[in-house]
N, C-alpha and C positions, 0 to 999 in steps of 0.2 A: 665601239667600246662602250659609250654612254648609253647606247640603245639596249646593248646585252645587260648593262649594270641595272637599267630601269626595268627590264623584263625580269631579272633576278629579284630586284626589290619588290616588284609587283607580286611575284610568285611567293616570296617570303611573307609579305603582308597577308596575302590570301590565305596561306597555310596558318598563320597565327590567328587570324579571324576565325578560320573553320575550327581551330582547336578551342579558341575561346567559346565559340557557339556550342561546341560539343560538351564542354565543361558546364555551361549554363544548363544545356538541355539535360545532362545527366544528373545535375544536382537534385536532390530530393528533400523536400521539407516535410517533416512530420509534426503534427500537432499533439502535444501531450497534456493531459489534464491532470491536475493535483489540487488537493484541498487547501494545502498550506497552513493548516492549523492543527497539526497532529505531532508535535515534537515527540521523540527525536526523528520520526519518519519524514516529517516535512516541516519546515520552519520558515516563516515569512518575517524578514527583518524589517525595521522601521524604514529603511531605504528602498524597500521593494524587492530586495534579493532574496531568491528562494534557495534554501539549502535543506539539509537533512538527508537521511539515509537514501530515501528513494529518489529525489532529484539527482543525488550524486551517482547512484546506480544508473539511472536513465541516462545521464550524460555520457557515462562510460559505454553503455549499450550503443548510443547513437554514434559514438566515435567508431566502434567497431563495425557497424554495419553501414558506415559511410553516409550517414544521414545528417541533414541540418535540422535540428530539433528545436521547437519553440514550445516552452513550458508555460502553461496558462493556469492561473489559480481561479478556482471557482468553488462556490458552495458545495459541500459534499452531496446534498441532495439532487444537484443539478447535473452532476457528472455523468451518470449513466444516460440520462435523457439526451444530453448533448452529444454523447459518443453515438448514440443510435441516430441522431439527426445529422451526423457527418461533421460536426464541429471539431471532433477530435478524431485521431487515428488510433490512439492508445491512451489508457488511463494508467498512470504510474503512482496510484494510491492503492495499496494492498486491499483486496476484497476477498471474501469467502466465495469460492466457485460453487454456489449451491445448485441444486437441481433446477430451481425456478430461474436463477440467472443464466443458467447454461441453455435455457431455451432461446435466449436472444444474443447471448455473448459466448465467445470463445476465450479460454484462459491460458495464459503462459504456464509454464512449469512453476511450482511453488518458489515464491521470492522470499518468503519467510515463514516459519511455523509460529503461530501465535493463536493457540486455542483460547476460547472465552472462558473466563472463570468468575466466580462469586467472590466478591469482597465484602466481609461483614465485621462487625465489632469484635475486637479481640477477645472480649470476655463472654461472647455469645456461644451457645451450644445449640444452635437451631439445626433441625432436621430439614435438608434442603430439598423438600418435596412440597406439592401443593397442600397435602394434609398437615405436614409439619410446621408450615409457616401460617396457616390460617389462624386468625385471631391473635397473631403476634405483633400486630401493628407495624408491619414491615412495608416500607416504601422504597421502591427499586428505582435507581436513576439510570436512564437509558439514553442512547443517542438517537435523535429523532432521524428516521429514515434508514436507520441501520437494520439489516436483516436479522441480527441478533435480538433486537428489540422485539420484532414480530415473533421470532422463535419463542422467546421467553413468555410473552403474553399468551401465545397459543398453549404453551406447556403448563403455565401456572394460573391462567384464567383470573378469576376474581379473589383468589386466596391472598393476593397481595395488592398493594397500591403501586401505581406507576407514575413517574415524572419524566417527561422528555425533555432533552437538552440539545443545543445545536453543536456542541463539541466536547470533548472529555474534560476540558479545563473548567467549564462551567459545572459539569457533573461533580467533579471532585470538590470544587469550591462549595457546593451546596451540601455535600456529604460532610465535610469537616466543620461546616456551620451548623450541622444537626437538622437540616431541612429534610434530608433523606438518611436512611440508615443501611442501605445495601447497593452494591453496584453489581452489573453484569456486564463486563467488558473484556476486550482482548487482554490477555494476561501480561504481555510485555508492556502495554500502555499503562496498566494499572500499577505495574512495578516501577517504572521509570518516574511516573508522575505522582505516585503516592507511597507505595509499600517501602520502597528504598530511600525515601526522604525522611526528615525529621517529623513532618506532619502525618506520617504513616504508622507512628508508633502505637496508635490505638486501633489499628486495623489489621486484618489477616486475610489471606486466601482460604476458601473453604470449598469442600466438595471436589469432584473430579472435573478435569478440564472438558470442555465441550467443543467439538468440532461441528458446530451446528450447520446443518444443510449439506454435510458431506458424508452422511452415513452410508451412501451407496458407492463411495470411492474406497479403493484399497488404502490401507493405512499409509503407505509410503507416497501416496498422492495427495493426502490431506495436507493442507496449508493454504496460506493466503497467496494470491496471484494477481497479476495485472490483466485486465480484460481488453479485448478488441472486438470490433463487430463480428457477429456470426458469419463464418465462411471467409474471413480474411486470413486464410491459412499461410499465404506468402509472407506477410508480415510477422505472423505468429512464429513461423519457422525460424525466421532471421533473429528475432528477439531472443527465442529460446536457444539458439545457437551461440549467441553472445553471452547470454547468462550462464549457460553450461561452461563455456570457455573461461568465464571470469571466476566461477567457482573452481575449476580445474587448476588455474594459474594462481589462485589465491588473491586475486584482485578484489574479489568480493569481500573477503575477509579484511583486507586493509581498509576498504571504505566503511565497512560496519564497524570496525574498531574506533573510528572517529566518533561514533555516536552511541554505540551499545557495547557493553563489555561481555555480554553472553552471546555465544554462537547461536545462529538462528536456523541453520539447516545442517544436516549430517556432514556434507561436503565441507561447510564452514568450519564445523567442529574438527574435522581432519586436518584443515589448514592451521588453525590455532594450535593443535596438539604438536605440530612440527617445531613450534618455537621453543 
């Protein structure tokens, strides 16, 4: 009897060990990069906790695809080089899928629609063309390393002056201090950080929104997305599947409403309309 019990116990332990090894072997760790300095999309608290719309969306995606995800904060300019070097599997800071970026990166479905817009003094009546701004003593604040900065500099040349900043907060601080007098930045960022706040009373949006770098994409595919390395279609398909499911069951909307009052995608707007 004891021998039989011992054999049974040995088999049970062996099965448990095999199950444990299988679980360890099947566990997948994904490294996700984020800048951490772009509220409400990403927010780094004083104790090192990362929150915001995109980290929260990313955590839900990871749960749905069964991955153990590690979120790492890094300077915006270093994110894409680090992704290409294999330090990250996915960047969860929304980017414009420009033609140039798509040479080295593949992008998820749009995570949000956030066209770029001009912010100008409320009492200005500038014509937003190179000819219209030449001689008007305009200095535009731009984010260093951002493709929208390169786009505007190519479009407007030397008709205006430029000043580069490391993040939107620095840009807006100099705008309200009078060191610059125009912004060219994602509209949602400008709305949340300036226009919809008391300090935005002297400023306004102007001109048509720009989907810079996406002119070759159909209108329904324009928007900001998350990049992976070129050819990583397996991860891309899984992330897209999770995002689509989150939009369909309105989980995306529940997360978005914690940080932003305005719907960011058509499916998001449809969920908001049900309430």
